[in-house]
Each structure stands twice: as C-alpha cells, then as structure tokens.
C-alpha positions in Angstrom: 38.1 -62.5 171.1 38.7 -64.7 174.2 36.2 -65.9 176.8 35.7 -63.4 179.6 37.7 -64.1 182.8 38.0 -60.7 184.5 35.3 -58.9 186.3 36.2 -55.2 186.7 33.3 -54.2 188.9 35.3 -54.5 192.1 37.7 -51.9 191.2 35.2 -49.0 191.5 34.9 -47.6 195.1 31.4 -46.9 196.7 31.8 -43.1 197.0 31.9 -39.9 194.9 34.3 -41.4 192.4 31.6 -43.8 191.2 29.3 -41.0 190.6 32.1 -39.2 188.7 32.9 -42.4 186.5 29.2 -42.5 185.4 29.0 -38.8 184.8 31.9 -39.4 182.3 30.5 -42.5 180.9 27.1 -40.7 180.3 29.0 -37.9 178.6 30.8 -40.3 176.4 27.6 -42.0 175.2 25.4 -38.9 175.0 27.8 -37.0 172.8 27.5 -38.8 169.6 23.6 -39.5 169.9 22.5 -36.1 168.4 25.1 -36.2 165.7 23.5 -39.2 164.1 20.0 -38.1 165.0 18.8 -34.6 165.4 21.8 -32.7 164.3 22.1 -35.0 161.2 18.4 -34.3 160.3 19.0 -30.6 160.7 22.0 -30.8 158.3 20.1 -32.7 155.8 17.3 -30.1 155.9 19.8 -27.4 155.5 21.1 -29.1 152.4 17.7 -29.1 150.9 16.9 -32.9 151.3 13.2 -33.6 151.0 11.4 -33.7 154.4 10.1 -37.2 153.8 13.6 -38.4 153.2 14.9 -36.5 156.2 12.4 -38.3 158.3 13.5 -41.6 157.1 17.0 -40.9 158.4 15.5 -41.0 161.8 15.5 -44.9 161.4 19.2 -44.8 161.9 18.3 -44.4 165.6 16.4 -47.6 165.4 19.7 -49.5 165.7 20.0 -49.1 169.4 16.6 -50.6 169.9 18.1 -54.0 168.6 21.1 -54.0 170.9 19.9 -57.1 172.6 21.1 -58.9 169.4 24.7 -58.4 170.3 24.5 -57.6 174.0 25.1 -61.3 175.0 28.5 -61.1 173.1 29.5 -58.2 175.7 28.5 -60.5 178.5 30.5 -63.6 177.3 33.7 -62.2 175.7 36.7 -59.9 176.5 38.5 -57.4 174.1 42.1 -58.8 173.6 44.5 -56.5 175.4 41.9 -54.0 176.8 39.8 -56.8 178.6 42.9 -58.7 179.9 44.2 -55.7 181.7 41.3 -53.5 182.5 38.3 -56.0 182.6 35.4 -57.0 180.5 33.3 -53.8 180.8 36.0 -51.2 180.4 37.5 -53.2 177.5 34.3 -52.8 175.6 33.9 -49.3 176.5 37.4 -48.4 175.1 36.8 -50.3 171.8 33.4 -48.5 171.4 35.1 -45.0 172.0 37.5 -45.7 169.0 34.5 -46.7 167.0 32.6 -43.5 167.8 35.6 -41.4 167.0 36.2 -43.2 163.6 32.6 -43.0 162.5 32.2 -39.4 163.4 35.2 -38.5 161.6 33.7 -40.3 158.5 30.6 -38.1 158.9 32.8 -35.1 159.1 34.6 -36.1 155.8 31.2 -36.6 154.0 29.5 -33.6 155.6 28.4 -32.2 152.1 25.9 -35.1 152.0 27.0 -35.5 148.3 26.0 -39.2 148.6 23.2 -40.1 151.0 23.9 -43.7 151.1 27.5 -43.0 152.2 26.1 -40.5 154.9 23.8 -43.2 156.1 26.6 -45.7 156.3 28.7 -43.5 158.7 25.6 -42.6 160.7 24.8 -46.3 161.1 28.3 -47.0 162.3 28.2 -44.3 164.7 24.9 -45.4 166.1 26.3 -49.2 166.4 29.4 -48.0 168.4 27.5 -45.6 170.6 25.0 -48.3 171.5 27.9 -50.8 172.2 29.3 -48.3 174.7 25.9 -48.0 176.3 25.5 -51.7 176.7 28.7 -52.1 178.5 28.3 -49.1 180.8 24.6 -50.1 181.6 25.7 -53.6 182.5 28.4 -52.3 184.7 26.2 -50.0 186.4 23.6 -52.7 187.1 26.4 -54.8 188.6 27.6 -51.9 190.8 24.3 -50.8 192.1 21.7 -53.6 192.4 19.2 -51.7 194.7 16.9 -48.7 193.9 18.5 -46.6 196.6 21.9 -47.2 194.9 20.5 -46.9 191.4 18.9 -43.3 191.9 22.1 -41.4 192.5 24.1 -43.4 189.8 21.4 -43.0 187.1 21.1 -39.3 187.8 25.0 -38.9 187.4 24.8 -41.0 184.3 21.9 -39.0 182.9 23.6 -35.6 183.7 26.6 -36.6 181.8 24.4 -38.1 179.0 22.2 -35.1 178.7 24.9 -32.4 179.0 26.8 -34.1 176.3 23.7 -34.1 174.1 23.5 -30.5 174.7 27.1 -30.1 173.8 26.5 -31.8 170.4 23.4 -29.9 169.9 25.2 -26.7 170.4 27.7 -27.8 167.9 25.5 -26.4 165.2 26.4 -22.8 166.4 30.0 -23.3 165.2 28.8 -24.4 161.6 28.8 -20.8 160.1 32.6 -20.5 161.0 33.8 -24.1 160.6 31.1 -25.7 158.4 29.5 -28.9 159.2 32.9 -30.9 158.7 34.5 -28.7 161.6 31.4 -29.2 163.8 31.6 -32.9 163.5 35.4 -33.2 163.7 35.2 -31.2 166.9 32.7 -33.5 168.5 34.7 -36.5 167.3 37.9 -35.2 169.2 35.8 -34.5 172.3 34.2 -38.0 172.2 37.6 -39.5 173.2 37.6 -37.5 176.5 36.9 -40.6 178.7 39.4 -42.8 177.1 42.7 -41.5 178.9 40.8 -41.5 182.2 40.0 -45.2 181.6 43.6 -46.0 180.6 44.9 -44.7 183.8 42.4 -46.6 186.0 43.4 -49.7 188.1 43.9 -53.0 186.4 41.3 -55.9 186.9 41.8 -58.6 189.4 43.6 -60.9 186.9 45.7 -59.3 184.2 48.7 -60.4 182.1 51.3 -57.9 180.8 51.8 -54.3 181.4 49.4 -51.3 180.9 51.0 -50.1 177.5 51.4 -53.6 176.2 47.7 -54.0 176.8 46.9 -50.7 175.3 48.9 -51.5 172.2 47.3 -54.8 171.8 43.8 -53.5 172.2 44.5 -50.6 169.9 45.6 -52.9 167.1 42.6 -55.3 167.7 40.3 -52.3 167.6 41.6 -50.9 164.2 40.9 -54.4 162.5 37.6 -54.6 164.2 36.4 -51.2 163.1 37.4 -52.0 159.5 35.7 -55.3 159.4 32.5 -53.8 160.9 32.6 -51.0 158.4 32.7 -53.5 155.6 30.0 -55.6 157.1 27.5 -52.7 157.6 28.2 -51.4 154.1 27.4 -54.8 152.6 24.3 -55.1 154.9 23.0 -51.6 153.8 23.6 -52.3 150.1 21.5 -55.7 150.4 18.9 -53.9 152.5 18.4 -51.1 150.0 18.1 -53.6 147.1 15.5 -55.6 149.0 13.4 -52.6 150.1 13.3 -51.3 146.5 12.3 -54.8 145.1 9.1 -54.9 147.4 8.0 -51.3 146.8 9.2 -49.9 150.1 10.8 -46.9 148.5 7.2 -45.5 148.3 6.4 -43.6 151.5 2.6 -44.6 151.4 3.5 -48.3 151.4 6.1 -47.8 154.1 3.5 -46.6 156.5 1.7 -49.8 156.5 4.9 -52.0 156.8 6.1 -49.8 159.8 2.9 -50.5 161.9 2.9 -54.1 161.0 6.6 -54.5 161.9 5.9 -52.9 165.3 3.1 -55.3 166.2 5.0 -58.5 165.2 7.2 -59.0 168.4 4.2 -58.5 170.7 2.0 -60.9 168.9 4.8 -63.6 168.6 5.6 -63.1 172.2 1.9 -63.5 173.4 1.8 -66.8 171.5 4.9 -68.1 172.9 4.7 -67.2 176.6 2.6 -70.1 177.8 5.0 -72.6 176.3 8.1 -70.7 177.6 6.7 -70.6 181.1 6.7 -74.5 181.2 10.4 -75.0 180.0 12.4 -76.8 182.7 15.8 -75.4 184.0 17.8 -77.6 181.6 15.9 -76.8 178.6 18.3 -75.7 175.8 16.6 -72.4 175.2 17.0 -71.4 178.9 20.6 -72.4 179.0 21.5 -70.7 175.7 24.0 -67.9 176.1 22.5 -66.1 173.0 18.8 -66.2 173.7 18.5 -67.7 177.2 18.5 -64.1 178.9 15.6 -63.0 176.8 13.7 -66.4 177.4 14.2 -65.7 181.0 12.1 -62.4 180.8 9.2 -64.3 179.6 9.7 -67.3 182.1 9.9 -64.9 185.1 6.9 -62.6 184.3 4.5 -64.8 182.4 1.6 -63.4 180.2 1.9 -60.0 182.0 5.2 -59.5 180.0 3.1 -58.4 176.9 1.6 -55.4 178.6 4.7 -54.7 180.4 6.7 -54.5 177.2 3.9 -52.5 175.5 4.1 -50.1 178.3 8.0 -49.8 178.0 7.6 -49.4 174.2 5.1 -46.4 174.3 6.3 -44.6 177.4 9.2 -42.6 175.8 7.2 -41.7 172.5 7.1 -38.1 173.2 10.8 -37.8 174.1 11.8 -39.5 170.9 9.5 -37.8 168.6 10.5 -34.2 170.1 14.4 -35.0 170.0 14.1 -36.2 166.5 12.0 -33.5 164.9 12.3 -30.4 166.9 15.4 -29.0 165.3 13.5 -29.5 161.9 10.6 -27.4 163.2 13.1 -24.7 164.4 14.6 -24.5 161.0 11.3 -24.4 159.3 10.1 -21.6 161.5 13.2 -19.5 160.4 15.4 -19.6 163.4 19.2 -19.5 162.6 22.0 -21.9 163.6 23.1 -19.6 166.4 19.7 -19.7 168.1 19.2 -23.4 167.4 22.6 -23.8 169.0 21.8 -22.1 172.1 18.5 -23.9 172.4 20.2 -27.2 171.9 23.1 -26.4 174.0 22.9 -24.0 177.1 19.0 -24.3 177.6 19.1 -27.9 176.8 21.9 -28.7 179.4 20.5 -26.6 182.3 16.7 -27.7 182.0 17.4 -31.3 181.4 19.9 -31.7 184.3 17.3 -30.1 186.6 14.7 -32.5 185.4 16.9 -35.5 185.8 17.7 -34.3 189.3 14.0 -34.1 190.2 13.3 -37.4 188.4 16.1 -39.3 190.2 14.9 -37.8 193.5 11.2 -38.8 193.0 12.2 -42.4 192.0 13.9 -43.1 195.3 11.1 -41.2 197.4 7.8 -42.0 195.9 6.1 -45.3 194.8 7.3 -46.4 191.3 3.7 -46.2 190.1 3.2 -42.5 191.0 6.6 -41.6 189.7 5.8 -43.2 186.2 2.4 -41.5 186.1 3.9 -38.0 186.8 6.7 -38.7 184.4 4.2 -39.5 181.6 2.1 -36.3 182.3 5.3 -34.1 182.3 6.5 -35.7 179.2 3.1 -35.0 177.3 3.3 -31.2 178.3 6.9 -31.2 177.1 5.7 -32.2 173.6 2.6 -29.9 173.6 4.8 -26.9 174.2 6.2 -27.3 170.7 2.6 -27.4 169.3 2.3 -23.9 170.8 5.7 -22.9 169.4 4.7 -23.8 165.9 2.3 -20.8 165.8 4.9 -18.3 167.1 7.1 -15.9 165.1 10.9 -16.2 165.4 11.2 -12.2 165.2 10.2 -9.6 167.6 11.9 -6.8 169.7 15.5 -7.1 170.6 15.6 -7.8 174.4 19.4 -7.9 174.9 22.6 -9.3 173.3 24.6 -12.4 174.2 28.2 -13.5 173.3 28.0 -16.7 171.1 31.2 -18.9 170.2 32.4 -18.0 166.8 35.7 -19.8 166.7 36.9 -17.5 163.9 40.5 -16.3 164.0 40.9 -12.8 162.7 44.1 -10.9 162.7 45.6 -10.3 166.1 43.7 -7.8 168.5 44.1 -7.1 172.1 40.5 -7.6 172.5 40.8 -11.4 172.6 37.2 -11.7 173.6 35.9 -10.5 170.2 38.4 -13.0 168.6 36.6 -16.0 169.8 33.0 -14.7 170.2 30.6 -12.5 168.4 27.6 -10.6 169.7 24.2 -11.7 168.7 20.9 -10.0 169.5 18.2 -11.9 171.4 14.8 -11.1 170.4 11.3 -11.9 172.0 10.9 -14.7 169.4 14.1 -16.2 170.4 13.0 -16.3 174.0 9.9 -18.2 173.0 12.2 -20.8 171.5 14.3 -21.1 174.7 11.2 -21.3 176.9 9.8 -24.2 174.7 13.1 -26.0 174.8 13.5 -25.5 178.6 10.0 -27.0 179.3 10.8 -29.8 176.9 14.0 -30.9 178.4 13.0 -30.5 182.0 10.0 -32.9 181.2 12.1 -35.4 179.2 15.1 -35.4 181.9 12.4 -35.9 184.6 10.8 -38.7 182.8 14.0 -40.4 181.7 15.4 -40.6 185.2 12.3 -42.2 186.5 12.2 -44.7 183.5 15.8 -45.8 183.8 15.5 -46.7 187.5 12.2 -48.5 186.7 14.0 -50.6 183.8 17.0 -51.4 186.0 14.8 -52.9 188.7 13.1 -55.3 186.0 16.4 -56.8 185.2 17.5 -60.3 186.5 21.0 -59.7 188.0 22.2 -62.8 186.3 21.8 -61.2 183.0 22.4 -57.4 183.3 23.8 -56.5 179.9 21.5 -58.5 177.8 18.1 -57.9 179.7 18.8 -54.2 180.2 19.6 -54.0 176.4 16.3 -55.7 175.7 14.2 -53.5 177.9 15.9 -50.2 176.8 15.9 -51.3 173.3 12.3 -52.0 173.2 11.6 -48.6 174.9 12.5 -47.0 171.6 11.4 -49.5 169.1 7.9 -48.1 168.3 8.9 -44.4 168.9 11.7 -44.7 166.5 9.7 -46.6 163.8 7.2 -43.9 164.0 9.9 -41.1 164.1 11.0 -42.4 160.6 7.7 -41.3 159.2 7.9 -37.8 160.9 8.3 -36.1 157.5 5.1 -37.9 156.0 3.3 -37.3 159.2 4.1 -33.6 159.3 2.9 -33.3 155.7 -0.4 -34.6 156.7 -1.1 -32.9 160.1 1.5 -30.1 160.2 3.9 -29.5 163.0 1.3 -28.6 165.7 -0.6 -31.7 165.1 2.5 -33.9 165.0 3.7 -32.8 168.5 0.1 -33.0 169.9 -0.1 -36.6 168.7 3.4 -37.5 170.2 2.5 -36.1 173.6 -0.9 -37.9 173.7 0.9 -41.1 172.9 3.3 -40.9 175.9 0.4 -40.0 178.2 -1.5 -43.1 176.8 1.1 -45.4 178.1 -0.5 -44.9 181.6 -3.4 -47.2 180.6 -1.0 -50.2 180.9 0.2 -49.3 184.6 -2.7 -51.4 186.4 -1.1 -54.4 184.6 2.6 -53.3 184.9 2.4 -52.6 188.6 1.2 -56.2 189.4 4.1 -57.7 187.7 6.2 -59.8 190.0 8.8 -62.1 188.8 8.8 -65.7 190.0 11.7 -66.9 191.9 14.6 -68.5 189.9 14.6 -72.2 189.8 18.3 -72.8 188.9 
C-alpha cells in the first residue's frame, strides 16, 4: 500500500446523485450482512446443528464491532491502482466488494456445512470485507455531509439501500428449495458486485496517474493477492483461537456465559480508569499524535468522564435490533414456517416496513430534538421485539386467505405460460399473516430507530477522524448486543422464545436511563 494522496470527496455533486450513490453503497453493504448472520443461522438450524452451537455462530457478527482496529489503515493508505485513480474511499470500497464476492462464493461451495470450522472461516471473511466496505463508505459520508441537515437525507438513502439489500438476502431463502443453499449464496454473491461497475465508470480523483483500465488491472491484481493473504491469516488466527478456547474450558456453554459478561465490562472499566489521565495529555503527547490510537484517545479527551455513560448508552441502544435480527429466523423455523414463508417475511415485508421506518426516523432526526428522537426510537424498538414474544404463542397454520406467486427459479420444459415457468402459486394462511404482521412491526421499529441512531453517532464524530471514530462508535454499538446474541441458544433453552424477546426489548428500552448524562455531553474545543 502507498500513503494516501487523493481525496475523492470532491467528485460527488450535492444533488440527487449523492443520494443515489449512498443508496447503492448501502445496498452493497447490506446484501452480505444477513448471509453471515440470520440466513447462516437458519441454514445451520435446517441442517440439524444444535441450537446452542447455532447461537455461537452469531459471534461472527462480532467482527464489525472491532472495526476500529483497522479503520485507521483506511484513513492513511490508498489501494494501489484503485486509490491512485478513483481516490482513497472508492479504492477501499472496490477492494471490499471483491472480498465480499470471494467470501460468499466460498460459503456457497461449503453450503452443506460438512465442516463447521470451514463454514466459520468463510463467514468470518465475509464479515471482515463487509465491515471494511462500511468503514470506507461511512467515512466518505461524514466528509460529504458534516451537518445534521445534510446527514438526515443521506443516512435515509444509505439505510434504504442497506435494509432493502438485507431484505433481498433474507428473501434468498425462498429459492433454496429449487437451487439449494449453494445456489442461494452464489446468486447473492453475483448481485453483491452490482456497485462495482458503477464505481469503475465514475470520475477520477483530483490527482491520478495512468488510465482507467490500467488502474483497474493493477487494483484487481493487488486485490487478488490481498484476498489470498487475508484468508490465510484468518484461517491461522481461527485455528489458534479454537485451540486457546478449548484449553481454558470455553467449549463449555455454562463457562462461556461468565466470560461473555466479563469481556463486555472490561472496556468500560478500563476507560473509566484512564479518562482522567487522558484528559491531561498535551497536544504533542505521542498518544494523541499516534495515527493508530490517536483518534480513539481524542474521544476520551473531548468528552471526559461522560464518555463512559455515553459509550454504555451506545452499546445498549441497539440491543433489541441485534437480538431480533439474529434469532427471529430461528424462531420462525421452530414454529414450523417453511422457507417460502420465511423468504416473504425476510424479503418483501422486511423491505417495505423497514424503508417506511427509515423514512420516518430520518425525518424525525432532522425535525425533533435528538433527545426526544432517541427516546421514541428506543420505545418503538422495544415494541418491535415484544411482537415476537406474541408470535411465539401463535400457530403457523389456519384458514387459507389467498394465494401469491413466489419465485421458484425452476426451469421445466418449455411452455407458453412463462409466468408459471419462473413462479409457483403458494397459499397464504391466517398463520402466515401473523408472521408477516410481526415482521412488519419489527422492521418498521428497527428501521426507525436505526435512522435516528446513525444521525446521532455521526454528530458525535470529530471531523478530523471520520473513519476511525465512526468505526469506534458504530462498533461499540453492537459489542454487547452481539456478545449476548452468541448466547441466544443457551438463553432460549432457559427462558424460551417469548422470554428471550421480552428480555431483548426491555434492554433496548433500558438504554434511556443514560440519556440525562448523554444529552449533557459537549465536546471541548480542539487544542491543536
């Protein structure tokens, strides 16, 4: 890699094209998320994997919470070829798209789950490259729109793309009966490259050497080498981690519970102890000037002791969203719903309800005070989880209300009736409508809450460190929820599905107790 010299923020005009760009980037980031999270857990459940082990796979989604560990690299370096011609942010996005495609293709080739460590390897790689794309896209968004008024529409467009893509990947389970899990994953892998040709055809950055196609060739070759080395590194790290966990007894679910809650508290205890010292550091202190940790030290330096309740609030606020997204498909499977019904719930219903929620949340974030917007978001999120506690006591059967055409993607012999060639008729029962209603309530609430929260996090960031600090805030937002999500199977065995979702909703609503501290947080002026 070479030091970054190109800033590509200036090539994006301030009009509908900016919104379209972030709609597309949101789609690119959202498409793979369900494939290493909810869809993967459903796939494992269908293959008869024990529910406690299924829950442990939710920890793959922990990787994005640690994206601050490599976010400074994206701020400092360009991707050879891509970065020199298209700029730093677009260069990283293009590399990440190649990584997403390769990782998802690996998940398609191992879709029988004959080796769970191999399944975990490709899922982890997919999570890594998806997160890398998000880091680059979020940093670019903050550079393009530094105010709340500008952030609202851009965040809404980004989340529309993100959530519609999640719906698309969730709906991919509907084609599993015809194309198997391998076909579903490979289909999503191909679609995941949708944004790449559009980025290739965008304008060059301010400073560039060589032509477009030379840059594309160089960047592609560098990407291939990077993907191979990353795969080897993750495989080695995973092998060492499994050995270490087994040696200290963490293969026992009962012991894991204590470790999980202990790990969740460590960052906050350490930060509380360090804040008074960090606040006294002068501008020329090595810790504040460090490219690797300086952006994170700056957070504590700016906010002081209030940074602890602020980060606790951030870490709990999305609890309900994460828990529902992780375990809802497993609930649907346990209730007896088929892949067709789950595909409709995770697809069409998810997309429509979440986009409406995002629109209302983005609108509220620009009209109401941030405090009231956050309170309303937390309440709506709690209700969104409690609706699944109600669903857990419903029956999937019932009277047939109507029929719908679902994608079959089977190719029988030629018939003039081409509609039936690509689709089949499926009855919709009153039990199905209960599922779709619960999913609509859930996704409206989480779309609403998510839009408000993204605007709030963006306003906390120091514009000097957009990639690193947003990565820290958005990563910590999912640390505790995803740690707890890994225990979903063990928790469900103890308190059943209804208790699980009641608990998750209550934890989201409980974040409101930190608001009196959070709303008083005012960063002190920069002294450099």
